[in-house]
C-alpha positions as MATLAB code, in Angstrom:
seq = 'MIFDAFEEFAGALPRAGALAGLDLGTKTIGVAVSDGLRSVATPLETVKRKKFTQDAEALLEILNKRSICGLVLGLPRNMDGTEGPRAQSTRAFARNLSRLWEGPMGFWDERLSTVAAERALLEADTSRARRAEVIDHVAAGYILQGALDRLAYLGRA';
ca = [
       0.000    0.000    0.000;
       1.397    3.408   -0.973;
       0.895    6.429    1.277;
       1.444    9.969    0.099;
       1.088   11.519    3.565;
       3.948   10.452    5.830;
       1.688   10.428    8.901;
      -0.586    7.859    7.198;
       2.436    5.754    6.299;
       3.562    5.913    9.947;
       0.110    4.779   11.063;
       0.201    1.767    8.731;
       3.490    0.434   10.125;
       3.590   -2.290   12.761;
       4.930   -1.182   16.167;
       8.390   -2.631   15.537;
      10.378   -4.064   12.674;
      13.035   -2.913   10.263;
      12.425   -0.439    7.460;
      14.298    0.003    4.204;
      15.052    3.237    2.381;
      15.603    3.589   -1.352;
      17.381    6.246   -3.367;
      16.149    5.594   -6.908;
      18.482    6.815   -9.595;
      18.331    6.230  -13.322;
      21.298    3.805  -13.237;
      21.348    2.585   -9.626;
      19.169    2.083   -6.554;
      20.755    2.891   -3.217;
      19.446    0.713   -0.393;
      19.633    1.360    3.349;
      18.029   -0.542    6.222;
      17.146    0.252    9.809;
      17.411   -1.771   12.958;
      14.223   -3.356   14.318;
      13.705   -0.499   16.789;
      13.952    2.010   13.926;
      16.561    4.229   15.477;
      19.526    3.940   13.084;
      19.690    3.767    9.288;
      22.596    1.818    7.821;
      23.620    2.094    4.163;
      23.504   -1.431    2.745;
      24.219   -1.706   -0.965;
      23.724   -0.254   -4.414;
      21.700   -2.225   -6.945;
      22.659   -1.647  -10.581;
      19.440   -0.978  -12.502;
      18.557   -3.211  -15.415;
      14.888   -3.846  -16.176;
      12.120   -3.327  -13.647;
      11.554   -7.049  -13.116;
      15.248   -7.623  -12.326;
      15.411   -4.520  -10.130;
      12.303   -5.624   -8.226;
      13.667   -9.152   -7.834;
      16.891   -7.827   -6.281;
      14.963   -5.524   -3.939;
      12.438   -8.186   -2.921;
      15.293  -10.516   -2.023;
      16.681   -7.836    0.333;
      13.254   -7.003    1.786;
      12.398  -10.636    2.450;
      15.834  -11.689    3.737;
      15.851   -8.823    6.253;
      12.134   -9.086    7.192;
      11.508   -5.481    6.180;
       8.054   -4.268    7.218;
       7.983   -0.857    5.511;
       9.670    0.948    2.647;
      10.660    4.619    2.395;
      11.341    5.907   -1.111;
      13.221    9.145   -1.623;
      11.031   11.508   -3.639;
      13.212   13.803   -5.765;
      11.299   17.082   -5.624;
      12.552   20.207   -7.346;
      14.081   22.850   -5.072;
      10.809   24.847   -5.225;
       8.890   21.792   -3.948;
       7.251   20.856   -7.239;
       7.478   17.393   -8.742;
       9.142   16.818  -12.067;
       9.742   13.751  -14.259;
      12.084   12.049  -11.730;
       9.453   12.265   -8.993;
       6.843   10.837  -11.351;
       9.237    8.019  -12.229;
       9.675    7.256   -8.509;
       5.901    7.169   -8.023;
       5.542    4.812  -11.003;
       8.259    2.543   -9.577;
       6.409    2.455   -6.238;
       3.113    1.574   -7.976;
       4.762   -1.267   -9.875;
       6.592   -2.563   -6.794;
       3.389   -2.439   -4.731;
       1.960   -5.131   -7.024;
       4.777   -7.454   -5.908;
       5.246   -6.465   -2.251;
       2.412   -5.910    0.191;
       4.121   -3.805    2.858;
       3.418   -0.104    3.369;
       5.407    2.368    1.274;
       5.897    6.035    1.965;
       7.779    8.879    0.331;
      10.420   11.107    1.899;
      11.592   14.397    0.410;
      15.127   13.613   -0.697;
      16.244   17.111   -1.663;
      19.931   17.511   -0.874;
      20.356   13.932    0.431;
      23.043   13.231   -2.167;
      24.734   16.536   -1.325;
      24.746   15.585    2.389;
      26.074   12.109    1.568;
      28.811   13.560   -0.649;
      29.817   16.016    2.079;
      30.006   13.249    4.700;
      32.128   11.089    2.417;
      34.462   13.998    1.672;
      34.811   14.721    5.399;
      35.707   11.050    5.894;
      38.441   11.524    3.271;
      36.892    8.886    0.995;
      38.594    8.510   -2.385;
      36.753    9.611   -5.510;
      36.479    6.006   -6.744;
      35.094    4.790   -3.409;
      32.626    7.715   -3.242;
      31.275    6.726   -6.656;
      30.723    3.172   -5.376;
      28.904    4.088   -2.169;
      27.204    7.458   -2.752;
      23.809    5.979   -3.646;
      23.399    3.775   -0.607;
      24.831    6.458    1.671;
      22.191    8.841    0.247;
      19.563    6.135    0.918;
      20.822    6.101    4.498;
      20.239    9.867    4.781;
      16.734    9.459    3.355;
      15.883    6.621    5.734;
      17.412    8.372    8.772;
      15.291   11.452    8.095;
      12.201    9.266    7.975;
      13.217    7.410   11.160;
      13.724   10.709   12.985;
      10.267   11.858   11.874;
       8.724    8.557   13.015;
      10.375    8.994   16.424;
       8.976   12.525   16.647;
       5.493   11.363   15.666;
       5.713    8.627   18.311;
       6.353   11.268   20.976;
       3.663   13.661   19.724;
];
């Protein structure tokens, strides 16, 4: 089930269980996962995109192996908050994936997540080659951590 409002997504999640975050690019999909208590997001891997069926198969393997109970997809909005072709592509991907996976899916504004990931990797003195390998799943980690922080806030509200 896909939720546009993050609060509705939060309400559809079970009390505990790991979440996954996705940073959907045109060539790769960055994947991050949380712990079962949903406090920390950990960058996991980058899936090289091929065709949707192969991409979905790779993601479903991760979701099932890690008993993921909810999925957060980074929504690439424009800086003025509008949605362009990349955001529509992300929504289409979510619709297609929802036919294969029954867990709740929500969107998280991913503006500047790649910039934050790049900055963190530069501060860690990561080589250019290594940054290219890990940037997508580190960005997915930023997306998922933002969502986890919001879930924690909503839990206290």
